[in-house]
C-alpha positions as CSV (number, residue, x, y, z in Angstrom):
1,X,61.4,32.4,-114.8
2,X,58.3,30.7,-113.3
3,X,58.6,29.7,-109.7
4,X,58.0,26.0,-109.0
5,X,54.9,25.5,-106.8
6,X,55.6,24.2,-103.3
7,X,54.2,20.9,-102.3
8,X,51.2,20.9,-100.0
9,X,51.8,19.4,-96.5
10,X,50.8,15.8,-96.6
11,X,49.4,15.3,-93.1
12,X,48.3,17.0,-89.9
13,X,50.6,16.4,-86.9
14,X,49.0,16.8,-83.5
15,X,50.8,16.6,-80.2
16,X,48.9,15.3,-77.2
17,X,49.2,13.9,-73.7
18,X,50.4,10.3,-73.7
19,X,47.4,8.0,-73.2
20,X,45.0,10.3,-75.0
21,X,45.9,9.4,-78.5
22,X,42.5,7.7,-79.0
23,X,40.6,10.9,-78.1
24,X,42.9,13.1,-80.1
25,X,42.4,10.8,-83.2
26,X,38.6,10.7,-82.8
27,X,38.5,14.4,-82.6
28,X,40.6,15.2,-85.7
29,X,38.6,12.8,-87.7
30,X,35.4,14.6,-86.6
31,X,36.7,18.1,-87.2
32,X,38.1,17.1,-90.6
33,X,34.9,15.5,-91.6
34,X,33.0,18.6,-90.6
35,X,35.2,20.5,-93.1
36,X,34.5,17.9,-95.8
37,X,37.9,16.2,-95.6
38,X,37.8,12.4,-95.1
39,X,40.9,10.6,-94.1
40,X,42.6,8.2,-91.6
41,X,44.8,8.5,-88.6
42,X,48.0,6.9,-87.3
43,X,47.8,6.8,-83.5
44,X,50.1,4.6,-81.5
45,X,49.0,4.2,-77.8
46,X,51.2,6.3,-75.4
47,X,53.2,7.8,-78.2
48,X,52.1,11.4,-77.4
49,X,51.1,12.3,-81.0
50,X,48.6,11.6,-83.7
51,X,48.9,11.9,-87.5
52,X,45.9,12.6,-89.7
53,X,46.2,11.9,-93.5
54,X,43.5,13.0,-95.8
55,X,42.3,10.6,-98.5
56,X,42.6,13.4,-101.1
57,X,45.7,15.5,-101.2
58,X,43.9,18.6,-102.3
59,X,41.8,18.5,-99.1
60,X,44.9,19.8,-97.2
61,X,44.5,23.3,-98.6
62,X,41.0,23.6,-97.2
63,X,42.2,22.2,-93.8
64,X,45.0,24.7,-93.6
65,X,42.5,27.5,-94.3
66,X,39.6,26.4,-92.1
67,X,40.8,24.0,-89.3
68,X,41.0,26.0,-86.1
69,X,43.3,25.1,-83.2
70,X,40.7,26.5,-80.7
71,X,38.3,23.9,-81.9
72,X,40.6,21.0,-80.8
73,X,40.3,19.7,-77.2
74,X,43.1,17.2,-76.9
75,X,45.7,18.6,-79.2
76,X,48.6,20.6,-77.7
77,X,49.9,21.7,-81.1
78,X,48.6,21.8,-84.7
79,X,51.3,21.3,-87.4
80,X,50.8,20.8,-91.1
81,X,53.6,18.5,-92.1
82,X,55.3,16.6,-94.9
83,X,55.7,12.9,-94.6
84,X,58.5,11.8,-92.1
85,X,62.0,11.9,-93.3
86,X,64.0,8.9,-92.1
87,X,67.5,7.6,-92.5
88,X,69.1,10.9,-91.6
89,X,72.9,10.5,-91.9
90,X,74.6,10.8,-88.5
91,X,77.5,12.8,-90.1
92,X,75.1,15.4,-91.6
93,X,71.5,15.5,-90.5
94,X,71.1,19.3,-91.2
95,X,71.3,19.2,-95.0
96,X,68.3,16.8,-95.6
97,X,66.3,18.5,-92.9
98,X,66.8,21.9,-94.5
99,X,65.9,20.4,-97.9
100,X,62.5,19.5,-96.5
101,X,62.2,22.8,-94.6
102,X,62.8,25.0,-97.7
103,X,60.2,22.9,-99.6
104,X,57.7,24.3,-97.1
105,X,58.6,28.0,-97.1
106,X,61.4,30.4,-98.1
107,X,61.5,31.9,-94.6
108,X,60.3,31.2,-91.1
109,X,59.5,33.3,-88.1
110,X,60.8,30.7,-85.6
111,X,62.0,27.1,-85.4
112,X,60.9,24.6,-82.8
113,X,62.9,21.4,-82.5
114,X,60.7,19.0,-80.5
115,X,59.9,15.5,-79.3
116,X,56.8,13.8,-77.9
117,X,56.1,14.5,-74.2
118,X,56.7,10.9,-73.0
119,X,59.1,9.1,-70.8
120,X,60.4,7.2,-73.8
121,X,61.3,10.5,-75.5
122,X,63.3,11.9,-72.6
123,X,66.6,10.4,-73.8
124,X,65.8,11.7,-77.3
125,X,65.2,15.2,-75.9
126,X,68.9,15.3,-74.8
127,X,70.0,14.8,-78.4
128,X,67.5,17.5,-79.6
129,X,68.9,20.1,-77.1
130,X,72.4,19.5,-78.4
131,X,71.3,19.5,-82.1
132,X,69.2,22.7,-81.9
133,X,72.0,25.3,-81.7
134,X,74.0,24.2,-84.9
135,X,70.7,23.7,-86.8
136,X,69.4,27.1,-85.9
137,X,72.8,28.8,-86.6
138,X,72.7,27.2,-90.1
139,X,69.2,28.5,-90.7
140,X,70.3,32.0,-89.6
141,X,73.4,31.9,-91.9
142,X,71.2,30.9,-94.9
143,X,68.8,33.8,-94.1
144,X,65.8,31.6,-93.3
145,X,64.8,33.6,-90.3
146,X,63.6,37.2,-90.0
147,X,60.0,37.4,-91.3
148,X,57.5,37.7,-88.4
149,X,54.6,37.0,-90.7
150,X,56.2,33.7,-92.0
151,X,55.1,30.4,-90.6
152,X,57.0,28.6,-87.8
153,X,59.0,25.6,-88.6
154,X,58.6,22.4,-86.5
155,X,61.1,19.6,-86.5
156,X,59.4,16.8,-84.6
157,X,62.0,14.0,-83.9
158,X,60.8,10.4,-83.8
159,X,64.4,9.3,-83.3
160,X,67.9,10.8,-83.9
161,X,67.6,9.8,-87.5
162,X,63.9,10.4,-88.3
163,X,61.6,13.4,-88.0
164,X,58.5,15.1,-89.3
165,X,58.9,18.6,-90.6
166,X,56.0,20.9,-90.7
167,X,54.7,24.5,-90.3
168,X,52.3,26.2,-88.0
169,X,50.7,29.7,-88.0
170,X,51.2,31.9,-84.9
171,X,47.5,32.7,-84.7
172,X,46.3,29.1,-85.1
173,X,48.6,27.0,-82.9
174,X,50.2,26.9,-79.5
175,X,52.9,29.6,-79.0
176,X,55.1,27.2,-77.0
177,X,57.5,24.5,-78.1
178,X,55.8,21.1,-77.7
179,X,52.7,23.1,-76.9
180,X,53.8,23.3,-73.3
181,X,54.1,26.5,-71.2
182,X,57.0,26.0,-68.8
183,X,55.6,27.3,-65.5
184,X,57.3,27.3,-62.2
185,X,55.3,26.4,-59.1
186,X,55.2,29.4,-56.8
187,X,56.2,28.4,-53.3
188,X,53.6,30.7,-51.7
189,X,50.7,28.9,-53.5
190,X,48.7,26.5,-51.3
191,X,48.6,23.7,-53.9
192,X,50.0,22.6,-57.3
193,X,46.5,23.0,-58.8
194,X,47.4,26.7,-59.0
195,X,49.3,25.9,-62.2
196,X,46.1,24.7,-63.9
197,X,44.5,28.1,-63.6
198,X,47.7,30.0,-64.5
199,X,48.1,28.0,-67.7
200,X,44.4,28.5,-68.5
201,X,44.8,32.3,-68.3
202,X,47.8,32.0,-70.7
203,X,45.9,29.8,-73.1
204,X,42.5,31.3,-73.2
205,X,43.0,35.1,-72.6
206,X,44.4,37.3,-75.4
207,X,45.2,40.1,-72.9
208,X,45.5,38.7,-69.3
209,X,46.5,42.0,-67.8
210,X,43.4,43.7,-69.2
211,X,41.0,40.8,-68.5
212,X,42.3,40.3,-64.9
213,X,42.6,43.8,-63.5
214,X,42.9,44.9,-59.9
215,X,39.5,45.7,-58.5
216,X,37.6,43.0,-60.4
217,X,35.5,40.5,-58.6
218,X,35.5,36.7,-58.7
219,X,34.0,33.6,-57.2
220,X,36.0,30.4,-56.7
221,X,33.8,27.3,-56.3
222,X,35.5,24.4,-54.6
223,X,38.3,26.7,-53.5
224,X,40.0,24.8,-50.7
225,X,42.9,24.9,-50.0
226,X,43.2,27.9,-52.3
227,X,45.4,27.2,-55.3
228,X,43.0,28.9,-57.7
229,X,42.1,31.7,-55.3
230,X,45.8,32.4,-55.0
231,X,46.1,33.1,-58.7
232,X,43.2,35.7,-58.4
233,X,44.6,37.3,-55.3
234,X,48.0,37.8,-56.8
235,X,46.3,39.8,-59.5
236,X,44.4,41.8,-56.8
237,X,41.0,40.4,-57.8
238,X,38.5,40.5,-54.9
239,X,37.5,36.8,-54.5
240,X,34.7,34.9,-52.7
241,X,36.1,31.4,-52.0
242,X,33.3,28.9,-51.6
243,X,34.2,25.5,-50.0
244,X,33.4,23.6,-46.8
245,X,37.1,22.8,-46.4
246,X,39.8,25.0,-44.8
247,X,41.5,27.8,-46.8
248,X,45.1,28.8,-46.6
249,X,45.2,31.4,-43.8
250,X,47.6,33.6,-45.9
251,X,44.8,34.1,-48.4
252,X,42.5,35.4,-45.7
253,X,45.1,37.8,-44.5
254,X,45.3,39.4,-47.9
255,X,42.1,41.3,-47.3
256,X,40.9,40.3,-50.7
257,X,39.2,37.0,-49.8
258,X,35.9,36.1,-48.2
259,X,35.7,32.4,-47.3
260,X,32.2,31.0,-47.3
261,X,31.8,27.4,-45.9
262,X,29.0,26.1,-48.1
263,X,28.1,23.9,-51.1
264,X,29.4,25.3,-54.3
265,X,26.4,24.1,-56.2
266,X,24.0,26.1,-54.0
267,X,25.9,29.4,-53.7
268,X,24.9,32.4,-55.8
269,X,26.4,35.8,-55.5
270,X,24.3,38.8,-54.3
271,X,25.5,40.7,-57.5
272,X,27.2,39.7,-60.7
273,X,31.0,39.1,-60.8
274,X,33.6,39.4,-63.4
275,X,35.0,35.9,-63.0
276,X,33.8,32.5,-62.0
277,X,36.3,29.7,-61.5
278,X,35.5,26.2,-60.5
279,X,37.6,23.1,-59.8
280,X,35.2,20.8,-58.0
281,X,35.3,17.0,-58.1
282,X,32.0,16.2,-59.7
283,X,30.6,14.7,-62.9
284,X,31.6,16.9,-65.9
285,X,28.0,17.3,-67.1
286,X,26.9,18.6,-63.7
287,X,29.8,21.1,-63.6
288,X,28.9,22.3,-67.1
289,X,25.2,22.7,-66.2
290,X,26.3,24.8,-63.2
291,X,28.3,27.1,-65.5
292,X,25.3,27.4,-67.8
293,X,23.0,28.3,-64.9
294,X,25.3,31.1,-63.8
295,X,25.5,32.5,-67.4
296,X,21.8,32.2,-68.0
297,X,21.2,34.2,-64.8
298,X,23.7,36.8,-65.8
299,X,25.9,36.1,-62.8
300,X,29.4,36.1,-64.4
301,X,31.1,37.6,-67.3
302,X,33.8,34.9,-67.8
303,X,34.3,31.4,-66.4
304,X,37.1,28.9,-66.3
305,X,36.1,25.4,-65.0
306,X,37.8,22.0,-64.8
307,X,36.1,18.8,-65.9
308,X,37.3,15.5,-64.3
309,X,36.9,13.0,-67.1
310,X,35.6,9.4,-66.8
311,X,37.9,6.5,-67.5
312,X,36.0,5.7,-70.8
313,X,34.4,7.8,-73.5
314,X,36.3,10.9,-72.5
315,X,36.0,12.7,-75.8
316,X,32.3,11.9,-75.9
317,X,31.8,13.3,-72.4
318,X,33.4,16.6,-73.3
319,X,31.3,16.8,-76.5
320,X,28.2,16.2,-74.4
321,X,29.2,19.1,-72.2
322,X,29.7,21.3,-75.3
323,X,26.3,20.3,-76.5
324,X,24.7,21.3,-73.2
325,X,26.2,24.8,-73.4
326,X,25.1,25.1,-77.0
327,X,21.5,24.1,-76.1
328,X,21.4,26.5,-73.1
329,X,23.2,29.3,-75.0
330,X,20.0,30.8,-76.4
331,X,19.0,31.6,-72.8
332,X,22.1,33.6,-72.2
333,X,20.8,36.5,-74.2
334,X,24.3,37.4,-75.6
335,X,27.0,36.0,-77.8
336,X,29.6,33.9,-76.1
337,X,32.8,32.0,-76.6
338,X,33.3,28.4,-75.5
339,X,36.6,26.6,-75.6
340,X,37.7,23.2,-74.1
341,X,41.3,22.3,-73.9
342,X,43.3,19.6,-72.2
343,X,46.0,21.7,-70.7
344,X,49.5,20.4,-69.8
345,X,48.8,20.7,-66.1
346,X,45.4,19.0,-66.3
347,X,46.5,15.4,-66.4
348,X,43.3,13.3,-66.9
349,X,41.1,16.4,-67.0
350,X,39.9,19.1,-69.4
351,X,39.5,22.8,-68.8
352,X,36.7,24.9,-70.2
353,X,36.5,28.6,-70.9
354,X,33.2,30.4,-71.3
355,X,32.9,34.1,-71.8
356,X,30.4,36.6,-73.0
357,X,31.5,38.5,-76.1
358,X,29.7,41.8,-75.3
359,X,30.9,44.4,-72.8
360,X,27.4,45.7,-71.9
361,X,26.4,45.8,-68.3
362,X,25.2,42.5,-66.7
363,X,21.7,42.8,-65.4
364,X,21.5,43.0,-61.6
365,X,20.6,39.9,-59.7
366,X,17.0,39.7,-58.4
367,X,16.8,39.5,-54.6
368,X,13.2,38.3,-54.6
């Protein structure tokens, strides 16, 4: 008996921060166009999500194959979805949802029941929390779970009677429901900005314990009061904190921190370091140029830096920063990885990750 071919997903569903739908929409249009897939977007202001629909249905196969989550700045999650199902009967929402789910795949590695991350969706999230256990129990009873190589199922509720159903791949999407890592603010940290760096480590590093080992060295530019330095110290990374402002005294008592009261744009280390982190209030292009200067001089192996975005042309500004690194990359003398992502804890900012892809020794810094 011939198996009936499954329908291709009809659209790409992207979760984003409320208020950044315009940037998320412009970005997916550009990335899809780069892959030869023209289409249009549905993006309601402050809704917390964007939907891209290709003009030609067959383009979806190429997008699923070639569109990379790492190439997206403003998207928290990348889901390939069917069109929304609406009019779910209150007495039995599970059956029609499972009909759509099984049209996408025989089995799933996980199931995320989600809403947009907006104030308007908070009441809906209460419903989703109550609905999730019976829905997942039904999936387990039907044997729809159990294959770790299978896609993950996403049920993205628009209301209690309407939802998008889609799939994501574990290696090409966020690992967290709604694309949000749930981090708890550590009471010992000097500022809430510490969560930005903790999230960046989780998002950008494939093996944080290996890439942030005791005995490594780091420089924190714009360190005061020490929220980012705290993340390095807790991992026993020896850190030079550069800022004219005061640093949390507990960090200095750790024995792992040297505080230099000077301009972060002028400081250069006497020898190369493993990590450069930077959260200074300055124009994004100037911060990016500083990162490029350090890498061109062989002063750091990896960097995480925060960009404070302007009120307008935010997507264009990040693309300008990406172009600057691309232009300067030839001067690095080694292959590198560059990723920009608007993290959950960034608010109206974007975080960049720049790292050399070779493990060869960094040339010593000239003292002349």
